[in-house]
C-alpha positions as CSV (number, residue, x, y, z in Angstrom):
1,M,-26.4,-26.9,-15.9
2,W,-24.0,-24.8,-17.5
3,L,-24.9,-25.1,-21.1
4,A,-28.7,-25.1,-19.5
5,L,-27.7,-21.3,-17.5
6,L,-25.9,-19.9,-20.3
7,A,-29.0,-20.2,-22.3
8,V,-30.7,-18.4,-20.4
9,A,-27.9,-15.8,-20.2
10,V,-28.6,-15.4,-23.7
11,S,-31.9,-14.7,-23.3
12,L,-31.7,-11.9,-20.9
13,N,-28.9,-10.0,-23.1
14,L,-26.6,-11.5,-21.0
15,A,-23.6,-13.6,-22.2
16,G,-21.6,-10.7,-23.1
17,A,-21.5,-7.1,-24.3
18,A,-24.6,-5.6,-26.0
19,A,-25.3,-2.4,-27.9
20,G,-24.9,1.0,-26.1
21,D,-23.6,-1.2,-23.1
22,G,-19.8,0.8,-23.8
23,Q,-21.1,3.8,-23.5
24,R,-23.4,3.2,-19.9
25,Y,-19.8,1.6,-18.7
26,L,-18.1,4.4,-19.8
27,D,-20.9,7.0,-18.4
28,D,-20.2,5.0,-14.3
29,V,-16.7,5.6,-15.2
30,K,-17.1,9.1,-15.9
31,A,-19.4,9.9,-12.8
32,L,-17.5,8.5,-10.6
33,T,-14.1,10.5,-11.8
34,A,-16.6,13.4,-11.3
35,P,-15.6,16.7,-9.8
36,A,-17.6,16.3,-7.5
37,M,-15.9,12.6,-6.1
38,E,-12.9,14.4,-5.2
39,G,-10.8,11.7,-5.9
40,R,-12.7,10.0,-3.8
41,G,-10.1,9.6,-1.4
42,N,-11.0,8.2,2.3
43,G,-12.5,10.2,4.5
44,T,-13.7,12.5,2.4
45,R,-17.3,13.4,1.0
46,G,-15.9,12.6,-1.9
47,L,-16.0,9.4,-1.3
48,E,-18.9,8.9,0.6
49,R,-21.0,10.3,-2.4
50,A,-18.9,7.6,-4.3
51,A,-20.6,5.1,-2.0
52,H,-23.9,6.6,-2.6
53,L,-24.2,6.3,-6.2
54,I,-22.6,2.4,-5.6
55,E,-25.9,2.3,-3.0
56,Q,-28.3,3.7,-5.3
57,R,-27.7,2.0,-8.3
58,F,-27.2,-1.1,-6.5
59,K,-31.5,0.0,-4.9
60,D,-32.4,0.3,-8.9
61,L,-31.5,-3.1,-9.5
62,G,-33.2,-4.3,-6.5
63,L,-30.7,-6.2,-5.4
64,D,-31.2,-7.1,-1.7
65,P,-28.8,-5.5,0.7
66,A,-26.0,-7.2,2.6
67,G,-23.6,-5.1,4.6
68,T,-24.8,-4.2,8.2
69,N,-28.6,-4.3,8.3
70,S,-28.0,-2.0,4.8
71,Y,-25.6,-1.9,1.7
72,F,-23.3,0.0,3.4
73,Q,-20.7,-1.9,6.1
74,P,-19.1,1.5,8.1
75,F,-15.4,0.6,9.4
76,S,-12.8,3.2,10.9
77,V,-9.6,4.1,8.9
78,V,-6.1,6.1,9.7
79,T,-6.7,9.0,6.9
80,G,-3.5,10.8,8.1
81,A,-2.0,13.7,10.6
82,R,-2.7,17.0,11.6
83,L,-0.3,19.6,14.1
84,K,-1.4,20.2,17.3
85,G,-0.7,21.8,20.3
86,K,2.8,22.3,20.9
87,N,5.3,22.7,17.9
88,L,8.7,25.1,18.8
89,L,11.8,24.8,17.5
90,Q,14.4,26.8,19.5
91,A,18.0,26.9,18.2
92,G,20.3,28.8,20.8
93,G,18.0,31.4,22.0
94,D,15.9,31.7,19.0
95,S,12.6,30.6,17.8
96,L,12.5,29.7,14.6
97,K,8.6,29.3,12.3
98,L,6.7,26.8,12.1
99,E,6.0,25.8,8.2
100,Q,8.2,28.7,7.7
101,D,11.8,28.3,9.2
102,F,11.3,24.3,10.3
103,V,8.1,21.9,10.0
104,P,7.9,18.2,11.9
105,F,7.0,15.6,9.3
106,S,3.8,13.6,9.6
107,F,5.3,10.5,10.8
108,S,7.4,11.9,13.1
109,G,6.7,10.8,17.0
110,S,5.1,13.0,19.8
111,G,7.2,15.0,22.2
112,A,9.8,17.5,23.2
113,A,13.8,16.6,22.9
114,A,16.4,19.6,24.1
115,G,20.4,19.2,23.7
116,P,23.8,19.3,21.9
117,V,23.2,18.3,17.6
118,V,25.6,15.9,15.7
119,F,26.2,16.4,11.9
120,A,25.5,13.1,10.9
121,G,26.0,13.4,7.0
122,Y,23.0,11.6,5.0
123,G,22.4,9.3,8.2
124,I,23.7,6.6,6.6
125,T,25.0,3.0,7.4
126,A,25.1,1.3,4.7
127,P,27.3,-2.4,4.8
128,E,27.2,-3.1,1.3
129,F,28.9,0.4,0.4
130,G,31.3,0.0,3.4
131,Y,29.7,3.3,4.8
132,D,28.3,4.5,8.4
133,D,27.8,8.5,8.9
134,Y,27.3,7.7,12.7
135,E,31.1,5.8,13.0
136,G,32.6,6.9,15.5
137,V,30.5,10.4,16.1
138,P,28.7,9.7,20.1
139,V,24.6,10.3,19.1
140,K,22.8,8.7,21.7
141,G,21.0,11.1,23.6
142,R,21.6,14.2,20.9
143,I,20.3,15.0,18.5
144,V,21.0,14.0,14.8
145,L,21.0,17.1,12.0
146,V,21.8,15.1,8.3
147,L,20.9,15.9,4.5
148,R,18.8,15.1,2.2
149,N,19.8,12.6,-0.5
150,E,22.6,10.3,-0.6
151,P,26.3,10.2,-1.1
152,P,26.6,10.3,-4.9
153,A,30.0,7.7,-4.5
154,F,26.4,5.2,-3.9
155,Q,25.7,5.5,-8.0
156,A,30.1,5.5,-8.3
157,K,30.0,1.8,-7.1
158,G,27.6,0.8,-9.7
159,H,24.6,1.1,-8.2
160,Q,21.5,1.8,-11.0
161,G,19.2,4.9,-9.0
162,V,19.2,6.2,-5.5
163,T,18.7,3.3,-2.5
164,Q,16.6,2.7,0.1
165,H,19.1,4.7,2.1
166,S,18.1,8.0,0.3
167,Q,14.4,7.0,1.7
168,L,13.4,9.3,4.7
169,I,12.2,7.1,6.9
170,S,15.1,4.8,6.6
171,K,17.5,7.6,7.5
172,A,14.7,7.7,10.8
173,I,15.0,4.4,11.7
174,N,18.8,4.5,11.5
175,A,18.9,7.4,14.0
176,R,16.5,5.9,16.3
177,N,18.6,2.3,16.4
178,H,21.8,4.8,17.1
179,G,20.3,6.4,19.8
180,A,19.2,9.4,19.1
181,S,16.8,11.6,20.5
182,A,15.6,13.4,16.7
183,L,16.6,14.4,13.9
184,V,16.6,17.0,11.4
185,L,16.8,17.2,7.9
186,V,18.6,19.7,5.6
187,N,18.1,19.8,1.7
188,G,21.8,20.5,1.9
189,K,23.0,21.4,-2.2
190,L,20.5,22.9,-4.7
191,G,20.5,22.1,-8.2
192,D,20.4,24.8,-10.3
193,G,17.1,27.2,-9.9
194,E,15.9,25.3,-7.0
195,E,14.5,26.9,-3.9
196,D,15.2,25.8,-0.1
197,L,11.5,24.6,0.0
198,L,9.8,22.7,3.4
199,T,8.3,19.6,2.4
200,R,3.9,20.3,3.4
201,F,3.8,18.3,6.2
202,G,1.5,14.8,5.2
203,T,2.9,14.0,2.2
204,V,5.6,12.2,2.7
205,S,5.1,8.6,3.2
206,G,5.8,6.6,6.6
207,P,4.1,5.1,9.5
208,L,1.9,6.0,12.5
209,D,4.9,7.4,14.0
210,S,8.7,6.3,13.4
211,G,9.4,6.2,17.0
212,I,12.0,9.5,16.8
213,L,10.5,13.5,16.6
214,L,11.3,14.3,13.0
215,L,11.3,17.3,11.0
216,Q,12.6,19.5,8.4
217,V,13.9,22.6,8.6
218,K,15.6,25.0,5.9
219,N,19.1,25.4,5.0
220,S,19.4,28.7,6.4
221,E,19.1,27.9,9.4
222,A,21.4,25.3,9.7
223,E,24.1,27.7,8.2
224,K,23.4,29.6,11.1
225,W,23.9,26.6,13.6
226,L,27.0,24.9,11.9
227,A,29.0,28.8,11.6
228,G,30.2,28.2,15.4
229,S,32.0,24.9,14.5
230,G,33.2,26.9,11.8
231,R,31.8,24.6,9.5
232,T,28.6,25.4,6.4
233,I,26.5,22.7,5.1
234,A,28.2,23.6,1.7
235,K,31.4,22.3,2.4
236,A,30.4,19.6,5.0
237,Q,28.5,18.3,2.5
238,G,31.4,19.1,-0.4
239,A,33.7,16.3,1.7
240,I,31.4,13.7,2.2
241,D,31.2,13.9,-1.8
242,E,34.3,14.6,-3.2
243,A,35.5,11.7,-0.8
244,G,33.4,9.4,-0.7
245,K,33.2,8.8,3.1
246,P,31.6,10.2,5.9
247,A,32.3,13.3,7.4
248,S,30.6,13.7,10.6
249,F,31.1,16.1,13.1
250,A,29.8,17.6,16.6
251,L,28.0,20.9,16.7
252,A,29.8,23.5,19.3
253,D,29.9,22.4,22.5
254,D,27.9,25.3,23.6
255,F,24.8,25.2,20.9
256,R,21.6,23.4,21.8
257,L,18.7,22.4,19.9
258,R,15.1,22.5,22.2
259,L,12.5,20.9,19.8
260,S,8.1,20.1,21.0
261,I,6.0,18.2,18.4
262,A,2.7,17.3,18.6
263,I,0.9,15.1,16.5
264,E,-2.4,13.8,15.9
265,T,-3.7,10.5,14.0
266,T,-7.1,12.1,12.3
267,Y,-9.3,8.7,11.6
268,A,-12.6,8.5,9.8
269,T,-15.5,6.3,8.8
270,V,-16.0,5.1,5.3
271,N,-17.9,2.0,3.7
272,N,-18.2,-0.9,2.4
273,V,-20.8,-1.0,-0.5
274,L,-23.1,-4.8,-0.6
275,A,-25.3,-5.8,-2.6
276,W,-27.1,-9.6,-2.2
277,L,-28.0,-12.0,-5.4
278,P,-29.6,-15.1,-4.2
279,G,-29.2,-17.7,-5.7
280,Q,-30.6,-21.7,-4.2
281,T,-28.4,-22.1,-1.9
282,D,-26.8,-20.1,1.1
283,E,-23.1,-20.6,-0.8
284,Y,-21.9,-17.8,-3.3
285,V,-19.5,-16.8,-5.0
286,I,-17.8,-12.8,-4.6
287,V,-17.8,-10.7,-7.6
288,G,-16.1,-7.3,-5.2
289,A,-13.7,-3.9,-6.4
290,H,-12.7,-0.7,-4.7
291,Y,-14.0,2.5,-5.2
292,D,-11.2,4.6,-2.8
293,H,-8.9,6.1,-4.6
294,L,-6.2,9.0,-3.8
295,G,-8.4,12.2,-3.8
296,R,-6.4,15.0,-3.9
297,G,-2.8,13.5,-4.1
298,N,-1.7,13.3,-0.2
299,F,-1.0,9.7,0.0
300,D,0.4,7.5,-2.5
301,S,0.2,9.9,-5.6
302,L,3.2,10.1,-7.9
303,A,3.3,12.8,-9.0
304,P,5.3,15.2,-6.1
305,S,4.5,19.0,-7.5
306,Q,0.2,18.0,-8.6
307,I,-0.4,16.8,-4.8
308,G,-3.3,18.6,-4.1
309,Q,-5.2,18.6,-7.5
310,I,-8.1,16.2,-7.8
311,H,-6.1,12.5,-8.6
312,P,-9.6,11.3,-10.2
313,G,-8.5,7.4,-10.6
314,A,-10.6,6.5,-14.0
315,D,-9.0,3.1,-14.2
316,D,-7.8,3.0,-10.5
317,N,-10.1,1.5,-9.5
318,A,-13.3,3.3,-11.3
319,S,-13.3,0.9,-14.1
320,G,-13.3,-2.0,-12.3
321,T,-16.3,-0.5,-9.8
322,A,-18.4,0.4,-13.5
323,G,-17.2,-2.9,-14.0
324,L,-18.9,-4.5,-10.7
325,L,-22.2,-2.1,-11.8
326,E,-22.0,-3.9,-15.1
327,L,-21.9,-7.1,-14.2
328,A,-24.6,-7.2,-11.4
329,R,-26.8,-4.8,-13.8
330,R,-26.5,-8.0,-16.4
331,M,-27.0,-11.0,-13.4
332,A,-29.5,-9.1,-11.1
333,P,-32.0,-10.6,-13.5
334,M,-30.9,-14.5,-12.7
335,R,-32.4,-13.9,-9.3
336,G,-32.8,-17.1,-7.3
337,R,-31.4,-19.3,-10.5
338,L,-27.9,-19.6,-9.6
339,R,-27.1,-22.7,-7.8
340,R,-25.0,-20.4,-5.5
341,S,-25.7,-17.0,-4.8
342,I,-23.5,-14.0,-5.5
343,L,-22.3,-11.1,-3.3
344,F,-21.2,-7.4,-5.2
345,A,-18.8,-6.1,-3.0
346,S,-17.1,-2.5,-3.3
347,F,-14.5,-2.4,-0.9
348,A,-13.4,1.6,0.5
349,G,-9.6,1.7,2.3
350,E,-8.1,-0.5,-0.3
351,E,-5.2,2.5,-1.3
352,L,-4.4,2.5,2.6
353,G,-3.6,-1.1,2.9
354,L,-6.7,-3.1,1.7
355,L,-7.9,-2.5,4.7
356,G,-11.8,-2.5,3.5
357,S,-11.9,-6.0,2.0
358,A,-10.1,-6.9,5.2
359,A,-12.4,-5.2,7.3
360,W,-15.4,-7.6,5.3
361,V,-12.9,-10.6,6.3
362,N,-12.2,-9.9,9.6
363,K,-16.3,-9.0,10.3
364,P,-18.2,-11.0,7.6
365,T,-21.7,-10.4,6.9
366,R,-22.5,-13.2,5.4
367,P,-20.5,-16.5,6.9
368,L,-17.3,-16.4,5.6
369,E,-17.1,-20.3,5.6
370,K,-20.2,-20.4,2.7
371,A,-17.8,-18.5,0.5
372,V,-17.0,-20.7,-2.5
373,A,-14.4,-18.3,-4.0
374,M,-13.5,-14.3,-4.8
375,L,-13.0,-12.2,-8.1
376,N,-11.4,-9.3,-8.2
377,M,-11.3,-6.6,-11.0
378,D,-8.7,-3.4,-10.2
379,M,-7.7,-1.4,-13.2
380,I,-9.4,-3.4,-15.8
381,G,-10.1,-0.3,-18.1
382,R,-6.2,0.3,-19.9
383,I,-5.9,-2.9,-22.4
384,Q,-3.6,-2.4,-25.3
385,E,-3.9,-4.7,-27.9
386,G,-6.3,-7.7,-26.4
387,K,-3.5,-8.4,-23.6
388,V,-4.8,-8.4,-19.3
389,F,-3.1,-10.3,-16.3
390,I,-5.6,-12.9,-14.6
391,G,-3.8,-13.6,-10.7
392,G,-4.8,-16.2,-8.7
393,T,-5.0,-19.1,-11.0
394,G,-3.8,-21.6,-8.7
395,T,-6.0,-20.6,-5.6
396,G,-8.7,-22.2,-6.3
397,S,-8.8,-26.6,-8.1
398,G,-10.7,-26.3,-11.2
399,F,-10.0,-22.7,-11.6
400,A,-7.7,-23.5,-14.7
401,N,-10.9,-25.0,-17.0
402,V,-13.1,-22.8,-16.0
403,L,-11.1,-19.9,-17.1
404,E,-10.0,-21.7,-20.1
405,R,-14.0,-21.9,-21.2
406,A,-14.5,-18.2,-19.5
407,Q,-11.6,-16.9,-22.3
408,V,-13.3,-18.2,-25.5
409,G,-14.3,-16.0,-28.1
410,K,-13.0,-12.9,-26.3
411,G,-10.0,-11.9,-28.7
412,L,-8.2,-11.0,-24.8
413,K,-4.5,-12.5,-25.1
414,I,-4.5,-13.8,-21.2
415,E,-1.4,-14.0,-19.2
416,S,-1.6,-16.0,-15.9
417,S,-0.2,-16.3,-12.9
418,P,-0.7,-19.2,-9.9
419,G,-0.3,-17.4,-6.8
420,G,-2.7,-14.9,-5.5
421,Y,-0.3,-12.3,-3.5
422,S,-0.5,-9.9,-5.4
423,S,-1.5,-6.3,-3.6
424,S,-5.3,-5.9,-4.3
425,D,-8.5,-6.6,-2.6
426,H,-8.7,-11.2,-3.7
427,M,-5.0,-11.1,-1.1
428,S,-7.4,-10.3,1.4
429,F,-9.3,-13.8,0.6
430,V,-6.4,-16.0,-0.1
431,T,-5.1,-15.5,3.3
432,A,-8.4,-16.5,4.6
433,R,-8.1,-19.7,2.6
434,I,-10.6,-18.9,-0.2
435,P,-9.7,-19.3,-3.8
436,A,-9.8,-15.6,-5.8
437,L,-9.0,-14.3,-9.2
438,F,-7.0,-11.2,-9.9
439,F,-8.4,-9.1,-13.2
440,F,-6.3,-6.5,-13.9
441,S,-5.1,-4.7,-17.3
442,G,-1.6,-4.1,-16.7
443,L,-0.1,-0.5,-14.9
444,H,0.9,2.6,-16.8
445,S,2.2,6.1,-17.0
446,D,-0.7,7.6,-15.8
447,Y,-0.8,4.9,-12.5
448,H,-1.2,7.4,-9.1
449,K,-1.4,11.0,-11.2
450,P,-4.3,13.1,-11.9
451,S,-3.8,12.0,-15.0
452,D,-5.5,9.0,-14.9
453,T,-8.4,10.3,-16.5
454,W,-11.8,8.9,-18.4
455,E,-11.0,9.7,-21.8
456,K,-7.9,7.1,-21.3
457,I,-10.1,4.1,-20.7
458,N,-10.4,1.5,-23.1
459,A,-14.7,0.3,-22.7
460,D,-14.8,-2.0,-25.4
461,G,-11.6,-4.0,-23.6
462,A,-13.2,-3.3,-20.4
463,L,-16.3,-5.4,-21.6
464,R,-14.6,-8.0,-22.9
465,L,-12.5,-8.3,-20.5
466,L,-16.3,-8.9,-18.0
467,D,-17.9,-10.9,-20.6
468,V,-14.5,-13.2,-19.4
469,V,-15.1,-12.3,-15.3
470,Q,-19.1,-12.9,-16.1
471,D,-18.9,-16.1,-16.9
472,T,-16.0,-16.6,-14.6
473,A,-18.7,-16.1,-11.7
474,L,-21.5,-18.5,-13.8
475,Q,-19.4,-21.3,-13.9
476,I,-18.4,-21.2,-10.4
477,A,-21.5,-20.6,-9.0
478,S,-23.3,-22.9,-11.0
479,N,-21.3,-26.4,-10.7
480,P,-22.0,-29.1,-8.4
481,E,-18.8,-28.4,-6.7
482,R,-16.8,-25.8,-5.2
483,P,-13.0,-24.9,-5.1
484,A,-10.5,-26.4,-3.1
485,F,-8.5,-24.1,-1.3
486,I,-5.3,-24.2,-2.6
487,A,-1.7,-22.8,-1.4
488,V,0.5,-21.8,-4.2
489,M,4.0,-21.8,-3.5
490,E,4.9,-19.2,-6.3
491,D,8.9,-18.1,-7.4
492,R,9.4,-14.6,-5.5
493,P,10.9,-11.3,-7.1
494,G,15.3,-11.7,-7.2
495,A,17.1,-9.4,-5.3
496,S,20.6,-9.0,-4.3
497,S,21.8,-11.8,-1.6
498,T,23.7,-8.5,0.3
499,G,20.5,-6.7,1.6
500,G,20.9,-3.3,1.2
501,G,21.3,-0.8,-0.7
502,G,17.9,-2.0,-3.2
503,G,15.3,-4.4,-3.2
504,Y,13.6,-6.4,-0.5
505,G,16.5,-8.2,1.1
506,P,16.4,-11.3,1.6
507,Y,13.3,-13.6,1.5
508,F,11.5,-14.4,4.4
509,G,8.0,-15.5,3.5
510,S,5.3,-13.4,5.5
511,I,2.5,-11.5,4.5
512,P,1.8,-8.6,6.6
513,D,-1.5,-7.6,7.6
514,F,-2.5,-3.6,6.8
515,G,-4.6,-2.3,10.1
516,Q,-3.6,-0.9,12.4
517,V,-1.4,-3.2,15.3
518,E,-0.5,-0.6,18.1
519,N,3.0,-2.3,18.1
520,G,4.6,-4.8,15.9
521,V,3.8,-6.3,12.1
522,R,1.0,-8.6,12.6
523,F,1.5,-11.7,9.6
524,S,-1.7,-12.5,7.9
525,D,-0.4,-15.0,6.2
526,V,2.9,-17.1,6.2
527,R,3.7,-18.9,2.5
528,P,3.9,-22.8,2.9
529,G,8.2,-23.7,2.5
530,S,9.1,-20.4,3.3
531,P,11.6,-19.1,6.2
532,A,9.3,-18.1,7.8
533,A,6.9,-21.4,8.1
534,K,10.0,-23.5,8.8
535,A,10.7,-21.7,11.6
536,G,7.5,-22.2,12.4
537,L,5.6,-18.8,12.6
538,K,2.0,-18.6,11.9
539,P,-1.0,-16.5,10.4
540,G,-1.6,-14.0,12.8
541,D,1.9,-13.9,14.6
542,V,2.8,-10.1,15.7
543,L,6.5,-9.2,14.7
544,V,8.4,-8.1,17.7
545,R,11.7,-7.9,17.5
546,F,13.8,-8.9,14.6
547,G,17.9,-9.8,15.7
548,D,18.6,-7.0,17.6
549,K,16.3,-4.6,16.2
550,P,12.8,-3.9,17.5
551,I,9.6,-4.2,15.2
552,R,7.6,-1.0,15.6
553,N,5.8,-1.3,12.1
554,L,5.9,-2.5,8.6
555,Y,9.0,0.2,7.6
556,D,11.1,-0.8,10.2
557,F,10.0,-4.6,9.4
558,T,11.8,-3.8,5.6
559,D,14.0,-1.8,6.9
560,A,15.6,-4.5,8.9
561,L,15.2,-7.5,6.2
562,R,17.1,-5.4,3.6
563,R,20.0,-4.8,6.0
564,S,19.8,-8.9,6.2
565,K,22.0,-11.5,3.9
566,V,21.2,-14.5,2.3
567,G,21.9,-17.5,5.1
568,D,21.2,-15.2,8.0
569,V,20.2,-17.0,11.2
570,V,18.2,-14.5,12.9
571,E,16.4,-14.7,16.1
572,V,12.5,-13.4,15.7
573,K,10.4,-12.6,17.8
574,V,6.7,-12.8,18.0
575,L,3.4,-12.7,20.0
576,R,1.6,-15.1,19.7
577,G,-2.1,-14.5,21.9
578,S,-0.9,-13.9,25.1
579,E,2.3,-15.5,24.7
580,T,6.1,-14.7,23.3
581,I,7.6,-16.5,20.8
582,T,11.7,-16.7,19.7
583,V,12.1,-18.2,17.0
584,S,15.4,-18.3,14.8
585,V,14.9,-17.9,10.9
586,K,17.4,-19.0,8.3
587,L,17.1,-15.9,5.6
588,E,17.0,-17.4,2.0
589,Q,17.9,-16.6,-1.8
590,R,15.1,-14.6,-3.7
591,R,14.1,-16.6,-7.6
């Protein structure tokens, strides 16, 4: 059957890249990265334009709509936050000016606080360094003033690079866990030529609500606050840096801050774009790629100084989307000839946490049990020296043989991994027990930057990889037996056995669901044989407590895990339906 189908593909000029395919592919990448697309940010007009471009391509090919009564499947996403209502900061009798003297952070809680102030150094509790800015100072119910960054002593003790303790969200969680009512960040010591600038609202990543009021104030304002205690920021910071020890203190008894923060979460409706190539049965193979990117980089840009500029996302993931369109062109003439149907899926919301693929899996537009496999293309446009990566090769029975045949004669050097838990849309299908493959050409220095442009795309390399994807899809669509899902036991990335400053801490074994949860972290999956699995935790459980720490969001969970050690037995509390369940989990070494 496969050989017969391959002969049909050859006769239709579909088996490989034909003359002109490279230019056609590159033209699609250019169209998706044009200025009018505005970087395809979720919730932008540019993303809507990209969705309509993809829809029109599917229509032109005669593919059937496979969304919700159209080619589109709409779903809602959080796109950010905005200041709304009363945002004020009063120091003593002085009122400070919003966005001139102070600015809230977008993941601050909303509400008000008033009271005395404690200078809590860098706002860090780091047992692995024998360091705690909160030790011996009363902060419960008070407002803490903390410095950006972390003590130089952390690097002097052998840690390479900054630790997670320097991150604002870590400082916020630590302040909240110590009972502070609000955290005020100050830049502190500046480098040569560095200005005392406020962080632009919305440009620091964090959860929807960190559970504590958060804002930044300029050095010049904070200096006034410390003057009543006979201190300066330079002296306070210098005392810590020189001794390598905390030097926290309460500000003058008669000094008070009063603040109010009002933040509104912003939402948008975005669309998956879905098309159907009918086969001879109702079983189907999903071929997918996300089409969203970062817009102007307000979320997740790796070029902070260029936030506000269009991040075109040529490789991430115009390359995969153009590949999806190319495969749709090649395969459209096979209508009715394949044993199984093909669902072409272009997902939005991937950059916000795989939200488009998760939305489809949660509300599939075709029966989920009929999906036999998913092939995901994410960043396939920067192949160097013929090297490509294919993940998920162990998630489906027979995948190894299928890929061995598919790569013959393609001139590629393929590295593979059996696991399917890397962070792209195929993971939504693996957690739904659908075999999935991930095609990827590798990271590069332009990732999530305005410099990820179409001129750097290797169209010839992408087409060779598309030949592999096409052959793989046709084999799976034609083989008599559907691949059986296999839960893969895979190696985990290494981390310190002591938790703390680096990595992700000990091994727990859950896979988070990045969709919205009001309070807690929902598990989309639990790795077989992991500590979480051994303790009886299941997909769908919502983690609300880890040891003595409440878990409001994924950042809380990550912070709590980093502060744990290999061998710790942690009591965790989860919600399972209407039940609250408490289990003990013994944390293990990552390997």
